C-alpha positions in Angstrom: 159.2 201.0 -112.0 157.0 202.7 -109.5 154.2 205.0 -110.6 153.8 208.3 -108.7 150.7 208.1 -106.5 150.1 211.9 -106.8 149.6 211.7 -110.6 145.9 212.4 -111.4 146.0 209.9 -114.3 147.2 207.1 -112.1 144.5 207.9 -109.5 141.9 207.9 -112.2 143.1 204.5 -113.5 143.2 203.0 -110.0 139.7 204.4 -109.3 137.9 203.3 -112.4 139.8 200.2 -113.6 140.5 196.8 -112.1 144.1 196.0 -112.6 143.8 192.4 -111.4 143.9 189.7 -114.1 140.5 187.9 -114.3 140.5 184.9 -116.6 136.7 184.7 -116.7 136.5 188.3 -118.0 139.2 187.6 -120.5 137.4 184.4 -121.8 134.1 186.3 -122.0 135.8 189.1 -124.0 137.4 186.6 -126.3 134.0 185.0 -126.9 132.5 188.3 -127.7 135.3 189.2 -130.1 134.9 185.8 -131.8 131.2 186.3 -132.2 131.7 189.8 -133.6 134.3 188.6 -136.0 132.0 185.8 -137.2 129.2 188.3 -137.7 131.4 190.6 -139.7 132.7 187.7 -141.8 129.1 186.4 -142.5 128.0 189.9 -143.4 130.8 190.4 -145.9 130.0 186.9 -147.3 126.4 187.8 -147.6 127.2 191.0 -149.4 129.6 189.2 -151.8 126.9 186.6 -152.6 124.3 189.3 -153.1 126.6 191.1 -155.5 127.3 187.8 -157.4 123.5 187.1 -157.6 122.8 190.6 -158.8 125.4 190.2 -161.5 123.9 187.0 -162.7 120.4 188.5 -162.6 121.6 191.4 -164.7 123.1 189.1 -167.3 119.9 187.1 -167.5 117.8 190.2 -167.9 120.1 191.4 -170.7 119.9 188.1 -172.4 116.1 188.0 -172.1 115.9 191.5 -173.6 118.1 190.4 -176.6 115.9 187.4 -177.2 112.8 189.6 -177.0 114.3 192.0 -179.6 115.2 189.1 -181.9 111.7 187.6 -181.6 110.1 191.0 -182.3 112.3 191.5 -185.4 111.2 188.2 -186.8 107.5 189.0 -186.4 107.8 192.2 -188.5 
């Protein structure tokens, strides 16, 4: 298939993009994608752990409040 040379889209692509395969650029891009995926994964893990810790903290606060109420009732 031959692309028409008078097509403005084709001229734009030829002018602004390199159509040669460059393994170094591909490897660098793969590395960048891997780093980005790792950062997203670690962010979601951090959010998940924070949510879990918040849940445990809420349970401990509730239990502490129940104990305080029981102690205050016994004093009266």
